[in-house]
C-alpha positions as CSV (number, residue, x, y, z in Angstrom):
1,X,0.0,0.0,0.0
2,X,1.5,3.3,-1.1
3,X,2.5,5.6,1.7
4,X,1.9,3.0,4.5
5,X,4.2,3.3,7.5
6,X,6.0,0.1,8.3
7,X,6.3,-0.9,12.0
8,X,9.8,-0.9,13.2
9,X,11.5,-4.3,13.2
10,X,11.6,-6.0,16.5
11,X,15.1,-6.3,18.2
12,X,16.8,-9.7,18.2
13,X,17.8,-9.2,21.9
14,X,16.3,-7.5,24.9
15,X,18.7,-6.9,27.9
16,X,16.7,-6.5,31.1
17,X,18.4,-4.6,33.9
18,X,16.5,-4.2,37.2
19,X,17.7,-1.3,39.4
20,X,17.4,-0.8,43.1
21,X,19.9,1.2,45.1
22,X,22.9,0.4,43.0
23,X,24.1,3.9,42.2
24,X,27.7,2.9,42.9
25,X,27.6,0.1,40.3
26,X,25.1,1.0,37.7
27,X,27.3,3.1,35.4
28,X,29.8,0.3,35.0
29,X,27.1,-2.2,34.3
30,X,25.3,-0.1,31.6
31,X,28.6,1.1,30.1
32,X,29.6,-2.6,29.5
33,X,26.3,-3.1,27.6
34,X,26.1,0.1,25.6
35,X,29.7,0.0,24.4
36,X,29.2,-3.6,23.1
37,X,25.8,-2.8,21.5
38,X,27.4,0.0,19.6
39,X,29.9,-2.3,18.0
40,X,27.4,-4.9,16.8
41,X,26.0,-5.1,13.3
42,X,22.4,-4.0,13.3
43,X,20.5,-7.1,12.3
44,X,20.3,-10.7,13.3
45,X,17.7,-12.7,11.3
46,X,15.6,-9.6,10.6
47,X,15.9,-8.1,14.1
48,X,16.7,-4.5,14.3
49,X,19.4,-4.7,17.0
50,X,19.4,-4.8,20.8
51,X,17.1,-3.0,23.2
52,X,18.2,-2.3,26.8
53,X,15.4,-2.0,29.3
54,X,16.3,-0.5,32.7
55,X,13.7,-0.5,35.4
56,X,14.0,1.5,38.6
57,X,12.2,-0.3,41.5
58,X,11.8,2.9,43.6
59,X,15.5,3.4,44.5
60,X,16.3,5.8,47.3
61,X,20.0,6.4,46.6
62,X,19.9,8.4,43.5
63,X,20.0,5.5,41.1
64,X,17.0,6.9,39.1
65,X,18.8,10.2,38.6
66,X,21.8,8.4,37.3
67,X,19.7,6.3,34.9
68,X,18.4,9.6,33.4
69,X,21.9,11.0,33.1
70,X,23.1,7.9,31.3
71,X,20.1,7.9,29.0
72,X,21.0,11.5,28.0
73,X,24.6,10.5,27.5
74,X,23.6,7.6,25.2
75,X,20.5,8.9,23.3
76,X,18.2,6.1,22.1
77,X,20.3,3.4,23.7
78,X,18.3,2.9,27.0
79,X,14.6,2.5,27.6
80,X,13.9,3.7,31.1
81,X,11.1,2.2,33.2
82,X,9.9,2.7,36.8
83,X,7.7,1.0,39.4
84,X,5.4,3.3,41.3
85,X,6.1,1.3,44.5
86,X,8.9,-1.0,45.4
87,X,8.0,-4.6,44.4
88,X,11.3,-6.5,44.4
89,X,13.6,-8.1,41.9
90,X,11.2,-10.7,40.6
91,X,8.4,-8.2,39.9
92,X,10.9,-5.9,38.2
93,X,12.0,-8.6,35.9
94,X,8.4,-9.7,35.2
95,X,7.5,-6.1,34.3
96,X,10.3,-6.0,31.8
97,X,9.5,-9.4,30.3
98,X,6.0,-8.0,29.6
99,X,7.5,-4.9,27.9
100,X,10.4,-6.6,26.0
101,X,10.2,-7.0,22.2
102,X,13.3,-9.0,21.6
103,X,13.4,-12.5,20.2
104,X,15.8,-13.3,23.1
105,X,16.0,-12.1,26.7
106,X,19.1,-11.6,28.8
107,X,18.6,-10.8,32.5
108,X,21.6,-8.8,33.7
109,X,21.9,-7.7,37.4
110,X,22.7,-4.0,37.7
111,X,25.8,-4.6,39.9
112,X,27.3,-7.0,37.4
113,X,28.7,-6.3,33.9
114,X,29.1,-7.9,30.5
115,X,32.7,-8.9,29.7
116,X,34.3,-7.9,26.4
117,X,33.1,-10.0,23.5
118,X,29.9,-11.2,25.2
119,X,27.4,-9.7,22.9
120,X,29.5,-10.5,19.8
121,X,29.7,-14.1,21.0
122,X,26.0,-14.3,21.6
123,X,25.2,-12.8,18.3
124,X,27.4,-15.2,16.4
125,X,25.8,-18.1,18.3
126,X,22.3,-16.9,17.5
127,X,23.1,-16.3,13.8
128,X,24.7,-19.8,13.4
129,X,22.4,-22.0,15.5
130,X,19.2,-20.0,16.5
131,X,18.9,-22.1,19.7
132,X,16.1,-21.7,22.3
133,X,18.7,-21.1,25.0
134,X,22.3,-20.0,25.2
135,X,24.3,-20.7,28.3
136,X,27.6,-19.0,29.2
137,X,30.2,-19.0,32.0
138,X,31.1,-16.2,34.3
139,X,33.9,-14.8,36.5
140,X,33.6,-13.7,40.1
141,X,34.3,-9.9,40.3
142,X,35.8,-8.7,43.5
143,X,37.1,-5.3,44.5
144,X,40.4,-6.9,45.5
145,X,41.2,-10.2,43.8
146,X,43.7,-12.3,45.7
147,X,45.7,-15.3,44.8
148,X,43.4,-17.6,46.8
149,X,40.5,-16.4,44.7
150,X,42.3,-17.3,41.4
151,X,43.3,-20.7,42.8
152,X,39.6,-21.3,43.6
153,X,38.9,-20.8,39.9
154,X,37.0,-17.5,40.3
155,X,38.4,-16.2,37.1
156,X,36.3,-18.7,35.1
157,X,33.3,-20.5,36.7
158,X,31.5,-23.1,34.5
159,X,27.8,-23.1,34.6
160,X,27.1,-26.3,32.7
161,X,28.2,-29.9,32.8
162,X,27.9,-31.1,29.2
163,X,29.0,-30.6,25.6
164,X,30.0,-27.1,24.5
165,X,30.0,-25.1,21.3
166,X,27.5,-26.8,19.0
167,X,23.7,-27.0,18.9
168,X,22.2,-29.6,21.2
169,X,18.7,-30.9,21.3
170,X,18.6,-33.1,24.4
171,X,16.3,-31.4,26.9
172,X,17.1,-33.9,29.7
173,X,20.9,-33.3,29.2
174,X,20.3,-29.5,29.3
175,X,18.5,-29.7,32.7
176,X,21.0,-32.3,34.0
177,X,23.9,-30.1,33.1
178,X,22.6,-26.9,34.9
179,X,21.4,-28.8,37.9
180,X,24.8,-30.6,38.4
181,X,26.7,-27.4,38.5
182,X,24.1,-25.7,40.7
183,X,24.6,-22.5,38.6
184,X,20.9,-21.7,38.2
185,X,21.1,-17.9,38.0
186,X,19.2,-16.1,35.3
187,X,22.1,-13.9,34.1
188,X,24.1,-16.8,32.7
189,X,21.3,-18.0,30.4
190,X,19.9,-16.2,27.4
191,X,16.5,-17.6,26.5
192,X,13.9,-17.1,23.7
193,X,11.1,-14.8,24.9
194,X,8.7,-17.4,23.6
195,X,9.7,-19.7,26.5
196,X,8.3,-17.1,28.9
197,X,4.6,-17.6,28.2
198,X,2.0,-15.8,30.2
199,X,2.1,-18.6,32.7
200,X,5.8,-18.3,33.6
201,X,7.3,-15.5,35.6
202,X,9.7,-15.1,38.5
203,X,8.0,-15.7,41.8
204,X,7.3,-12.3,43.3
205,X,8.2,-11.7,46.9
206,X,10.5,-14.8,47.2
207,X,14.2,-15.3,47.5
208,X,16.1,-17.8,45.2
209,X,13.8,-16.7,42.4
210,X,16.3,-17.7,39.7
211,X,16.3,-21.3,41.0
212,X,12.5,-21.4,40.9
213,X,12.1,-19.9,37.5
214,X,15.0,-20.8,35.2
215,X,14.6,-24.6,35.3
216,X,11.0,-24.1,34.3
217,X,12.0,-22.0,31.3
218,X,14.7,-24.4,30.3
219,X,12.2,-27.3,30.5
220,X,10.5,-25.7,27.5
221,X,13.6,-25.4,25.4
222,X,14.0,-27.7,22.5
223,X,17.6,-26.7,21.6
224,X,20.5,-25.0,23.3
225,X,24.1,-24.0,23.0
226,X,26.6,-23.9,25.8
227,X,29.4,-21.4,25.2
228,X,32.2,-22.1,27.8
229,X,33.5,-18.5,27.9
230,X,33.0,-16.0,30.8
231,X,30.5,-13.5,29.4
232,X,29.4,-12.0,32.7
233,X,31.4,-10.5,35.6
234,X,29.5,-11.4,38.8
235,X,30.1,-8.9,41.5
236,X,30.7,-10.5,44.9
237,X,29.0,-8.4,47.5
238,X,28.8,-9.0,51.3
239,X,25.0,-8.4,51.2
240,X,24.3,-11.4,49.0
241,X,21.4,-13.7,49.9
242,X,23.7,-16.5,51.1
243,X,25.8,-14.1,53.1
244,X,22.8,-12.8,55.0
245,X,20.7,-15.9,55.6
246,X,17.4,-15.6,57.4
247,X,14.6,-18.1,58.1
248,X,12.4,-16.7,55.2
249,X,15.4,-17.1,52.9
250,X,16.1,-20.6,54.1
251,X,12.5,-21.6,53.6
252,X,12.5,-20.1,50.1
253,X,15.7,-22.0,49.2
254,X,14.1,-25.2,50.5
255,X,11.1,-24.9,48.3
256,X,12.7,-23.4,45.2
257,X,12.6,-26.5,43.1
258,X,9.1,-27.7,44.0
259,X,7.3,-26.3,41.0
260,X,10.0,-27.5,38.6
261,X,9.9,-31.0,40.1
262,X,6.1,-31.2,39.5
263,X,6.4,-29.9,36.0
264,X,9.2,-32.4,35.2
265,X,7.0,-35.3,36.5
266,X,4.2,-34.0,34.3
267,X,6.4,-33.7,31.2
268,X,7.7,-37.2,31.7
269,X,4.2,-38.7,32.3
270,X,2.9,-37.0,29.1
271,X,5.9,-38.1,27.0
272,X,7.1,-34.6,26.4
273,X,10.5,-35.5,27.9
274,X,11.9,-39.0,28.3
275,X,12.6,-40.1,31.8
276,X,16.3,-39.8,32.6
277,X,18.2,-41.4,35.5
278,X,20.9,-38.8,35.1
279,X,18.4,-35.9,35.4
280,X,16.7,-37.5,38.4
281,X,20.0,-37.8,40.1
282,X,20.9,-34.2,39.2
283,X,17.6,-32.9,40.6
284,X,18.0,-35.0,43.8
285,X,21.6,-33.6,44.1
286,X,20.5,-30.0,43.9
287,X,17.6,-30.7,46.2
288,X,20.1,-32.0,48.7
289,X,22.2,-28.9,48.3
290,X,19.2,-26.8,49.1
291,X,18.4,-29.0,52.1
292,X,21.9,-28.8,53.4
293,X,22.0,-25.0,53.1
294,X,18.7,-24.5,54.8
295,X,19.4,-27.0,57.5
296,X,22.8,-25.4,58.3
297,X,21.0,-22.1,59.0
298,X,18.4,-23.9,61.1
299,X,21.0,-25.6,63.2
300,X,22.7,-22.3,64.1
301,X,19.6,-20.1,64.3
302,X,18.3,-18.8,67.6
303,X,14.6,-19.6,67.1
304,X,11.8,-20.7,69.5
305,X,11.3,-24.5,69.7
306,X,7.9,-24.5,68.1
307,X,9.2,-22.4,65.1
308,X,12.2,-24.7,64.7
309,X,9.9,-27.7,64.6
310,X,7.7,-26.2,61.9
311,X,10.6,-25.1,59.9
312,X,12.3,-28.5,60.1
313,X,9.2,-30.2,58.9
314,X,9.0,-27.8,56.0
315,X,12.6,-28.6,55.0
316,X,11.9,-32.3,55.1
317,X,8.7,-32.1,53.2
318,X,10.2,-29.8,50.5
319,X,13.1,-32.2,49.9
320,X,10.7,-35.1,49.6
321,X,8.5,-33.1,47.1
322,X,11.4,-32.0,44.9
323,X,13.8,-34.9,44.9
324,X,13.1,-37.9,42.7
325,X,15.3,-40.0,45.0
326,X,14.7,-40.5,48.7
327,X,17.4,-39.3,51.1
328,X,18.5,-42.9,51.7
329,X,18.7,-43.6,47.9
330,X,20.6,-40.5,47.2
331,X,23.0,-41.3,50.1
332,X,23.7,-44.7,48.5
333,X,24.3,-43.0,45.1
334,X,26.8,-40.6,46.6
335,X,28.7,-43.5,48.2
336,X,28.7,-45.5,44.9
337,X,30.3,-42.4,43.3
338,X,32.8,-42.0,46.1
339,X,31.3,-38.6,47.0
340,X,32.0,-39.0,50.7
341,X,31.8,-35.3,51.6
342,X,28.4,-35.0,49.9
343,X,27.2,-38.1,51.7
344,X,28.3,-36.7,55.0
345,X,26.6,-33.3,54.3
346,X,23.3,-35.1,53.4
347,X,23.5,-37.4,56.4
348,X,24.0,-34.4,58.7
349,X,21.3,-32.3,57.1
350,X,18.8,-35.1,57.2
351,X,19.7,-35.7,60.8
352,X,19.2,-32.1,61.7
353,X,15.7,-31.8,60.3
354,X,14.7,-35.2,61.8
355,X,15.8,-34.1,65.3
356,X,14.4,-30.6,65.0
357,X,11.0,-31.9,63.6
358,X,10.6,-34.0,66.7
359,X,11.2,-31.0,68.9
């Protein structure tokens, strides 16, 4: 039709950055993104480029003012959003998922940054393979890196236990690989927006939201690529969830995999995913990690007896609901593999919840 105005092409990638009281870190984060976006070719499979959504969740430290300054410095590069009231990380991500137009979504925390070559590497992978999900590695970013940190491998942390580089189509292997490493964070996984249907969002008001949501998204993936290069610098801060554990956090960790375990059982029962002993072990293994972490807090916490009893029963029930293997079966599996330390941790955690549940 002559004179018709064509709608702008959708971007191939949306980078979603939630902001809450991160003024000291935000500029480094967004600079790492904008500089790489500027170096990319404009199109991937018809997409117009990369959109960067930045949502302020009612910061009180001047983060919003900094967002506005950076948007003026980089005209057209940032799309600024804002919540009227503070709603938390999950809600911020969910709002941006609803607003995103990209074929792929990359969740980037505002105190982290993209490492050089990250976007170019992702673009090349998408152009060549067009997978449903792309997994990358990361480095731990400390203000003062010491030799002991390097010796612990913090310069390159793997997020996946499985084949790298090429296109893979084994859904069970994808889930097994992420569960075995325990690296379930959202920012090391780029996913098609189509995986996030209207029924899948991050659980609002809960901790360990990545662990609850990402396996559900990956359960829907029919193809994936694992790129074993660090694409994200994860800033190590003393205020992290694990460093400031509380009872609500411990309970959220304990139940984080419950919805995924149920969805996996349904997928296997309906034939959407073949039953996999390796995947069952991996899910049981991560469930045991969650149990051990929560039980460690419960063992040390100064709580009333009645509250301890209820919490211990919750931890026990959550493990049973999430793990395809009983505690006893998993313990035997650890022993067969020679994983003695894991066996000891599981035995101790199960003993703690058993004793505490009795009061």
